[in-house]
VOVOZA-363898 format. One record per atom (N, C-alpha, C): atom name; residue number from 1; residue in three letters; x, y, z. Coordinates in steps of 0.02 Angstrom, whole numbers, plus 32768, in hexadecimal, padded with zeros to 4 digits. Atoms other than C-alpha are relative to their C-alpha. Layout:
% VOVOZA-363898
+------+-----+------+------+------+------+
| atom |  nr | rest |    u |    v |    w |
+------+-----+------+------+------+------+
|   CA | NUM |  ALA |    X |    Y |    Z |
...
+------+-----+------+------+------+------+
***
This chain:
% VOVOZA-363898
+------+-----+------+------+------+------+
| atom |  nr | rest |    u |    v |    w |
+------+-----+------+------+------+------+
|    N |   1 |  MET | 8006 | 8016 | 7FBB |
|   CA |   1 |  MET | 2120 | 74F4 | 44B7 |
|    C |   1 |  MET | 8046 | 8003 | 8020 |
|    N |   2 |  ASN | 7FBF | 7FFB | 7FE0 |
|   CA |   2 |  ASN | 21AD | 751D | 4531 |
|    C |   2 |  ASN | 800D | 7FC3 | 802E |
|    N |   3 |  THR | 7FEC | 8039 | 7FD7 |
|   CA |   3 |  THR | 220A | 74A4 | 45A5 |
|    C |   3 |  THR | 7FD2 | 7FF7 | 803C |
|    N |   4 |  PHE | 802D | 8005 | 7FC6 |
|   CA |   4 |  PHE | 219D | 74CE | 463C |
|    C |   4 |  PHE | 7FBD | 7FE1 | 7FEC |
|    N |   5 |  GLU | 8040 | 801B | 8017 |
|   CA |   5 |  GLU | 20FD | 74AB | 45DA |
|    C |   5 |  GLU | 8006 | 7FB6 | 7FEF |
|    N |   6 |  ARG | 7FF6 | 8046 | 8014 |
|   CA |   6 |  ARG | 2141 | 7409 | 4592 |
|    C |   6 |  ARG | 8007 | 7FD3 | 803D |
|    N |   7 |  ASN | 7FF7 | 8029 | 7FC3 |
|   CA |   7 |  ASN | 217B | 73C7 | 463B |
|    C |   7 |  ASN | 7FC1 | 7FFF | 802B |
|    N |   8 |  SER | 803E | 7FFC | 7FD9 |
|   CA |   8 |  SER | 20DA | 7402 | 468D |
|    C |   8 |  SER | 7FCD | 7FCC | 7FEB |
|    N |   9 |  ILE | 802F | 8032 | 801A |
|   CA |   9 |  ILE | 2073 | 7391 | 461E |
|    C |   9 |  ILE | 8010 | 7FBC | 801D |
|    N |  10 |  HIS | 7FEC | 8041 | 7FE6 |
|   CA |  10 |  HIS | 20D6 | 72F9 | 4655 |
|    C |  10 |  HIS | 7FF9 | 7FFC | 804C |
|    N |  11 |  LEU | 8004 | 8000 | 7FB7 |
|   CA |  11 |  LEU | 20DF | 7329 | 470D |
|    C |  11 |  LEU | 7FB7 | 8000 | 8018 |
|    N |  12 |  ASN | 8047 | 7FFF | 7FEF |
|   CA |  12 |  ASN | 2025 | 7354 | 4717 |
|    C |  12 |  ASN | 7FE0 | 7FBC | 7FF1 |
|    N |  13 |  GLY | 801A | 8041 | 8012 |
|   CA |  13 |  GLY | 1FFD | 72B1 | 46BE |
|    C |  13 |  GLY | 8013 | 7FCA | 8031 |
|    N |  14 |  ALA | 7FEA | 8030 | 7FCE |
|   CA |  14 |  ALA | 2060 | 7253 | 4741 |
|    C |  14 |  ALA | 7FE4 | 8010 | 8046 |
|    N |  15 |  GLY | 8020 | 7FEF | 7FC0 |
|   CA |  15 |  GLY | 1FFB | 72A8 | 47CC |
|    C |  15 |  GLY | 8022 | 8036 | 8028 |
|    N |  16 |  TYR | 7FDD | 7FCB | 7FDB |
|   CA |  16 |  TYR | 2077 | 732F | 4802 |
|    C |  16 |  TYR | 7FDC | 8042 | 7FF7 |
|    N |  17 |  LYS | 801D | 7FBD | 8002 |
|   CA |  17 |  LYS | 203E | 73E0 | 4829 |
|    C |  17 |  LYS | 8038 | 8033 | 800B |
|    N |  18 |  PHE | 7FCC | 7FCD | 7FFA |
|   CA |  18 |  PHE | 20AD | 7478 | 480F |
|    C |  18 |  PHE | 7FF2 | 802E | 803B |
|    N |  19 |  GLY | 8008 | 7FD2 | 7FC8 |
|   CA |  19 |  GLY | 20CA | 74E8 | 48A5 |
|    C |  19 |  GLY | 8040 | 8025 | 8010 |
|    N |  20 |  MET | 7FC6 | 7FDB | 7FE6 |
|   CA |  20 |  MET | 213E | 755E | 48FF |
|    C |  20 |  MET | 7FFE | 7FF7 | 804C |
|    N |  21 |  GLY | 7FFC | 800B | 7FB8 |
|   CA |  21 |  GLY | 217A | 753D | 49AF |
|    C |  21 |  GLY | 8035 | 802B | 8020 |
|    N |  22 |  MET | 7FCE | 7FDC | 7FD7 |
|   CA |  22 |  MET | 21D1 | 75A7 | 4A32 |
|    C |  22 |  MET | 801B | 7FCD | 8033 |
|    N |  23 |  ILE | 7FE3 | 8035 | 7FD8 |
|   CA |  23 |  ILE | 2247 | 752C | 4A85 |
|    C |  23 |  ILE | 8037 | 801D | 802C |
|    N |  24 |  SER | 7FCE | 7FE6 | 7FD2 |
|   CA |  24 |  SER | 22B3 | 754C | 4B1D |
|    C |  24 |  SER | 801E | 7FC7 | 8029 |
|    N |  25 |  GLY | 7FE4 | 8031 | 7FD2 |
|   CA |  25 |  GLY | 2312 | 74F3 | 4BA7 |
|    C |  25 |  GLY | 8036 | 7FD5 | 7FE0 |
|    N |  26 |  ALA | 7FCC | 802E | 8017 |
|   CA |  26 |  ALA | 2384 | 745F | 4B8C |
|    C |  26 |  ALA | 7FF4 | 7FEC | 7FB8 |
|    N |  27 |  THR | 800F | 8013 | 8045 |
|   CA |  27 |  THR | 232B | 7434 | 4AEA |
|    C |  27 |  THR | 801B | 8034 | 7FCF |
|    N |  28 |  ALA | 7FE6 | 7FCC | 802C |
|   CA |  28 |  ALA | 2359 | 74DD | 4A9D |
|    C |  28 |  ALA | 804C | 7FFA | 7FF9 |
|    N |  29 |  ALA | 7FB7 | 8007 | 8002 |
|   CA |  29 |  ALA | 240F | 74C2 | 4ACB |
|    C |  29 |  ALA | 8014 | 7FC3 | 7FD6 |
|    N |  30 |  THR | 7FF0 | 803D | 8025 |
|   CA |  30 |  THR | 2410 | 7411 | 4A86 |
|    C |  30 |  THR | 7FF2 | 8008 | 7FB5 |
|    N |  31 |  LEU | 8011 | 7FF6 | 8047 |
|   CA |  31 |  LEU | 23B7 | 743F | 49E3 |
|    C |  31 |  LEU | 8030 | 8031 | 7FDF |
|    N |  32 |  SER | 7FD2 | 7FCF | 801A |
|   CA |  32 |  SER | 2426 | 74D6 | 49CB |
|    C |  32 |  SER | 8044 | 7FE1 | 7FF0 |
|    N |  33 |  ALA | 7FBF | 8020 | 8009 |
|   CA |  33 |  ALA | 24C5 | 7470 | 49E1 |
|    C |  33 |  ALA | 7FFF | 7FCD | 7FC7 |
|    N |  34 |  LYS | 8003 | 8035 | 8032 |
|   CA |  34 |  LYS | 248B | 73E3 | 496F |
|    C |  34 |  LYS | 7FEE | 8019 | 7FBA |
|    N |  35 |  TYR | 801A | 7FEC | 8041 |
|   CA |  35 |  TYR | 242D | 743B | 48E3 |
|    C |  35 |  TYR | 8018 | 8045 | 7FE9 |
|    N |  36 |  TRP | 7FEC | 7FBC | 8011 |
|   CA |  36 |  TRP | 2466 | 74F0 | 48E9 |
|    C |  36 |  TRP | 803F | 8013 | 8027 |
|    N |  37 |  PRO | 7FC4 | 7FF4 | 7FD7 |
|   CA |  37 |  PRO | 2519 | 74EC | 492D |
|    C |  37 |  PRO | 801C | 8046 | 7FFA |
|    N |  38 |  ILE | 7FE7 | 7FBC | 8008 |
|   CA |  38 |  ILE | 253A | 759B | 48EC |
|    C |  38 |  ILE | 7FDF | 8030 | 8032 |
|    N |  39 |  THR | 8023 | 7FD7 | 7FCF |
|   CA |  39 |  THR | 24BD | 75DF | 496B |
|    C |  39 |  THR | 802B | 8005 | 803F |
|    N |  40 |  ARG | 7FD6 | 7FF5 | 7FC4 |
|   CA |  40 |  ARG | 2519 | 762A | 4A00 |
|    C |  40 |  ARG | 7FD4 | 800E | 803D |
|    N |  41 |  GLY | 8020 | 7FEF | 7FC1 |
|   CA |  41 |  GLY | 24E2 | 7630 | 4AB5 |
|    C |  41 |  GLY | 7FBD | 7FE0 | 800E |
|    N |  42 |  ALA | 8041 | 8021 | 7FF3 |
|   CA |  42 |  ALA | 244E | 75B8 | 4AB0 |
|    C |  42 |  ALA | 8009 | 7FD2 | 803C |
|    N |  43 |  GLY | 7FFB | 8027 | 7FC3 |
|   CA |  43 |  GLY | 2456 | 757F | 4B64 |
|    C |  43 |  GLY | 7FBB | 7FF0 | 801B |
|    N |  44 |  ASP | 8040 | 8014 | 7FE2 |
|   CA |  44 |  ASP | 23CE | 7546 | 4BDB |
|    C |  44 |  ASP | 7FCE | 803A | 8004 |
|    N |  45 |  GLU | 802D | 7FC7 | 7FFB |
|   CA |  45 |  GLU | 2387 | 75F6 | 4BE3 |
|    C |  45 |  GLU | 7FEC | 801D | 7FBD |
|    N |  46 |  SER | 800F | 7FE6 | 8042 |
|   CA |  46 |  SER | 237E | 7610 | 4B27 |
|    C |  46 |  SER | 7FBD | 7FE6 | 7FE6 |
|    N |  47 |  THR | 803D | 8014 | 8022 |
|   CA |  47 |  THR | 22E1 | 7607 | 4ABE |
|    C |  47 |  THR | 800C | 8007 | 7FB5 |
|    N |  48 |  MET | 7FF9 | 7FFD | 8048 |
|   CA |  48 |  MET | 22DE | 75DF | 4A05 |
|    C |  48 |  MET | 7FBD | 7FF1 | 7FDF |
|    N |  49 |  VAL | 803D | 800D | 8026 |
|   CA |  49 |  VAL | 2252 | 75E5 | 4986 |
|    C |  49 |  VAL | 8013 | 7FD1 | 7FC7 |
|    N |  50 |  VAL | 7FEE | 8035 | 802E |
|   CA |  50 |  VAL | 2253 | 7549 | 491B |
|    C |  50 |  VAL | 7FC5 | 7FED | 7FD4 |
|    N |  51 |  PRO | 8034 | 801D | 802B |
|   CA |  51 |  PRO | 21EE | 7518 | 4882 |
|    C |  51 |  PRO | 8002 | 7FB5 | 8007 |
|    N |  52 |  LEU | 8001 | 8049 | 7FF7 |
|   CA |  52 |  LEU | 21B6 | 7465 | 4894 |
|    C |  52 |  LEU | 7FC1 | 7FE1 | 7FE3 |
|    N |  53 |  TRP | 8039 | 8027 | 8019 |
|   CA |  53 |  TRP | 2141 | 73DF | 4852 |
|    C |  53 |  TRP | 7FED | 7FCF | 8036 |
|    N |  54 |  VAL | 8018 | 8027 | 7FC7 |
|   CA |  54 |  VAL | 20DE | 7393 | 48E2 |
|    C |  54 |  VAL | 7FE0 | 7FBF | 7FE8 |
|    N |  55 |  ASN | 8020 | 8041 | 800C |
|   CA |  55 |  ASN | 20B0 | 72DB | 48DF |
|    C |  55 |  ASN | 7FCB | 7FF7 | 8037 |
|    N |  56 |  PRO | 8034 | 8002 | 7FCD |
|   CA |  56 |  PRO | 2007 | 72DF | 493B |
|    C |  56 |  PRO | 7FF5 | 7FBA | 801D |
|    N |  57 |  ASP | 800A | 8045 | 7FE8 |
|   CA |  57 |  ASP | 2000 | 7220 | 4948 |
|    C |  57 |  ASP | 8031 | 7FED | 8037 |
|    N |  58 |  LYS | 7FCC | 800F | 7FCE |
|   CA |  58 |  LYS | 209F | 721E | 49B3 |
|    C |  58 |  LYS | 8007 | 8036 | 8035 |
|    N |  59 |  THR | 7FFE | 7FC8 | 7FD0 |
|   CA |  59 |  THR | 207E | 72BF | 4A14 |
|    C |  59 |  THR | 7FCC | 7FF5 | 8035 |
|    N |  60 |  ASN | 802F | 8008 | 7FC8 |
|   CA |  60 |  ASN | 202D | 72BB | 4AC0 |
|    C |  60 |  ASN | 8009 | 8038 | 8032 |
|    N |  61 |  ASP | 7FFE | 7FCC | 7FCD |
|   CA |  61 |  ASP | 201D | 7320 | 4B61 |
|    C |  61 |  ASP | 8046 | 800E | 801B |
|    N |  62 |  THR | 7FBE | 7FF6 | 7FE3 |
|   CA |  62 |  THR | 20D4 | 730A | 4B8F |
|    C |  62 |  THR | 8037 | 800D | 7FCC |
|    N |  63 |  GLN | 7FCC | 7FF6 | 8033 |
|   CA |  63 |  GLN | 2132 | 730F | 4AE8 |
|    C |  63 |  GLN | 7FE1 | 800F | 7FBC |
|    N |  64 |  VAL | 8012 | 7FF2 | 8045 |
|   CA |  64 |  VAL | 2127 | 7351 | 4A37 |
|    C |  64 |  VAL | 8033 | 7FDE | 7FD4 |
|    N |  65 |  THR | 7FD3 | 8021 | 8030 |
|   CA |  65 |  THR | 216F | 72E8 | 49AB |
|    C |  65 |  THR | 7FFA | 8026 | 7FBE |
|    N |  66 |  ALA | 8001 | 7FD7 | 803C |
|   CA |  66 |  ALA | 21A1 | 734A | 4910 |
|    C |  66 |  ALA | 803F | 7FF7 | 7FD8 |
|    N |  67 |  ILE | 7FC5 | 7FFA | 802B |
|   CA |  67 |  ILE | 2217 | 735C | 487E |
|    C |  67 |  ILE | 8010 | 804B | 7FFE |
|    N |  68 |  LEU | 7FEC | 7FBA | 7FFE |
|   CA |  68 |  LEU | 2278 | 7400 | 488D |
|    C |  68 |  LEU | 800E | 801C | 7FBB |
|    N |  69 |  GLY | 7FF1 | 7FDC | 803E |
|   CA |  69 |  GLY | 2288 | 7480 | 4803 |
|    C |  69 |  GLY | 7FC1 | 8010 | 7FD9 |
|    N |  70 |  SER | 803A | 7FEC | 8028 |
|   CA |  70 |  SER | 2216 | 74D2 | 4785 |
|    C |  70 |  SER | 7FF8 | 7FD4 | 7FC2 |
|    N |  71 |  GLU | 8003 | 8026 | 803D |
|   CA |  71 |  GLU | 2241 | 7462 | 46F2 |
|    C |  71 |  GLU | 8022 | 7FBB | 8006 |
|    N |  72 |  PRO | 7FE1 | 8042 | 7FF9 |
|   CA |  72 |  PRO | 2273 | 73B5 | 4734 |
|    C |  72 |  PRO | 7FE2 | 7FCE | 7FD0 |
|    N |  73 |  LYS | 801A | 8035 | 802B |
|   CA |  73 |  LYS | 225C | 7316 | 46D2 |
|    C |  73 |  LYS | 7FF7 | 7FC1 | 802A |
|    N |  74 |  ILE | 800E | 803E | 7FDC |
|   CA |  74 |  ILE | 220C | 7279 | 4716 |
|    C |  74 |  ILE | 8034 | 7FCC | 7FEC |
|    N |  75 |  GLY | 7FCD | 8032 | 800D |
|   CA |  75 |  GLY | 228F | 71F1 | 4726 |
|    C |  75 |  GLY | 8047 | 801B | 8001 |
|    N |  76 |  GLU | 7FBD | 7FE2 | 7FFF |
|   CA |  76 |  GLU | 2320 | 726B | 471E |
|    C |  76 |  GLU | 800C | 8027 | 8041 |
|    N |  77 |  ASN | 7FFA | 7FD9 | 7FC3 |
|   CA |  77 |  ASN | 22FD | 72D1 | 47BC |
|    C |  77 |  ASN | 7FDE | 7FD9 | 8038 |
|    N |  78 |  GLU | 8019 | 8028 | 7FC8 |
|   CA |  78 |  GLU | 22E5 | 727C | 4864 |
|    C |  78 |  GLU | 7FCD | 8025 | 802A |
|    N |  79 |  GLU | 802F | 7FE3 | 7FCF |
|   CA |  79 |  GLU | 2257 | 7299 | 48DE |
|    C |  79 |  GLU | 8026 | 800A | 8041 |
|    N |  80 |  VAL | 7FE5 | 7FF3 | 7FBD |
|   CA |  80 |  VAL | 2285 | 72E5 | 4985 |
|    C |  80 |  VAL | 7FC6 | 8003 | 8031 |
|    N |  81 |  THR | 8032 | 7FFB | 7FCB |
|   CA |  81 |  THR | 2227 | 72DF | 4A29 |
|    C |  81 |  THR | 8013 | 8039 | 802D |
|    N |  82 |  ILE | 7FF4 | 7FC5 | 7FD7 |
|   CA |  82 |  ILE | 2217 | 7381 | 4A8A |
|    C |  82 |  ILE | 7FD1 | 7FFE | 803C |
|    N |  83 |  PRO | 802C | 7FFF | 7FC6 |
|   CA |  83 |  PRO | 21D6 | 7384 | 4B3D |
|    C |  83 |  PRO | 7FD3 | 803F | 7FFE |
|    N |  84 |  VAL | 802F | 7FC9 | 7FFF |
|   CA |  84 |  VAL | 213B | 73F1 | 4B4C |
|    C |  84 |  VAL | 8018 | 8037 | 802F |
|    N |  85 |  SER | 7FE8 | 7FCF | 7FD0 |
|   CA |  85 |  SER | 218D | 7447 | 4BE0 |
|    C |  85 |  SER | 8033 | 8030 | 7FE3 |
|    N |  86 |  ASP | 7FCF | 7FD4 | 8021 |
|   CA |  86 |  ASP | 2211 | 7490 | 4B69 |
|    C |  86 |  ASP | 7FE2 | 8028 | 7FC7 |
|    N |  87 |  ILE | 8021 | 7FDB | 8035 |
|   CA |  87 |  ILE | 2190 | 74D8 | 4AF2 |
|    C |  87 |  ILE | 7FD7 | 8038 | 801F |
|    N |  88 |  ASN | 8024 | 7FC6 | 7FE5 |
|   CA |  88 |  ASN | 2157 | 7588 | 4B1D |
|    C |  88 |  ASN | 7FBF | 800B | 7FDA |
|    N |  89 |  ASN | 803A | 7FF7 | 802B |
|   CA |  89 |  ASN | 20DF | 7598 | 4A8A |
|    C |  89 |  ASN | 8008 | 7FD1 | 7FC4 |
|    N |  90 |  LEU | 7FFF | 8028 | 803C |
|   CA |  90 |  LEU | 20B1 | 7526 | 49FB |
|    C |  90 |  LEU | 7FC0 | 800E | 7FD9 |
|    N |  91 |  VAL | 8039 | 7FF2 | 802B |
|   CA |  91 |  VAL | 2040 | 7555 | 496B |
|    C |  91 |  VAL | 8007 | 7FD4 | 7FC2 |
|    N |  92 |  TYR | 8001 | 8025 | 803F |
|   CA |  92 |  TYR | 2012 | 74DC | 48E1 |
|    C |  92 |  TYR | 7FB8 | 7FFC | 7FE8 |
|    N |  93 |  VAL | 8043 | 7FFB | 801E |
|   CA |  93 |  VAL | 1F7F | 74D3 | 486B |
|    C |  93 |  VAL | 7FF1 | 7FC4 | 7FD3 |
|    N |  94 |  GLU | 8016 | 8031 | 8031 |
|   CA |  94 |  GLU | 1F1A | 745F | 47FF |
|    C |  94 |  GLU | 8012 | 801A | 7FBA |
|    N |  95 |  PRO | 7FF0 | 7FE9 | 8044 |
|   CA |  95 |  PRO | 1F54 | 7465 | 4749 |
|    C |  95 |  PRO | 7FC1 | 8013 | 7FDA |
|    N |  96 |  GLN | 8038 | 7FE9 | 802A |
|   CA |  96 |  GLN | 1EE2 | 74C6 | 46D4 |
|    C |  96 |  GLN | 801D | 801C | 7FC0 |
|    N |  97 |  MET | 7FEB | 7FE4 | 8040 |
|   CA |  97 |  MET | 1EF3 | 74EF | 461D |
|    C |  97 |  MET | 7FEC | 804A | 7FFC |
|    N |  98 |  VAL | 800D | 7FB9 | 800A |
|   CA |  98 |  VAL | 1EFE | 75A9 | 45F6 |
|    C |  98 |  VAL | 7FFC | 800C | 7FB5 |
|    N |  99 |  LYS | 8009 | 7FF3 | 8049 |
|   CA |  99 |  LYS | 1EBC | 75E2 | 454E |
|    C |  99 |  LYS | 8015 | 8045 | 7FEE |
+------+-----+------+------+------+------+
***
């Protein structure tokens, strides 16, 4: 079992759903500066594709609450709130076992 699979079990068990989001605007600039400082040129007009774990219980019509990254750990990685207006596309799915 790899790190993604191991973390997925815990995150899915806590109610999170894995997804990918295209984020732009001020949120892209803020996230880039805080989490990916090596990224250059992420201003208000930039768009970034981000793996994230959505918390559906805290997400509503105006904001998405998620933990960023593909392999975060509960308790070690903080949740962030992203305005829906800064999300161009968001795809996430129900967890299913693949045989």
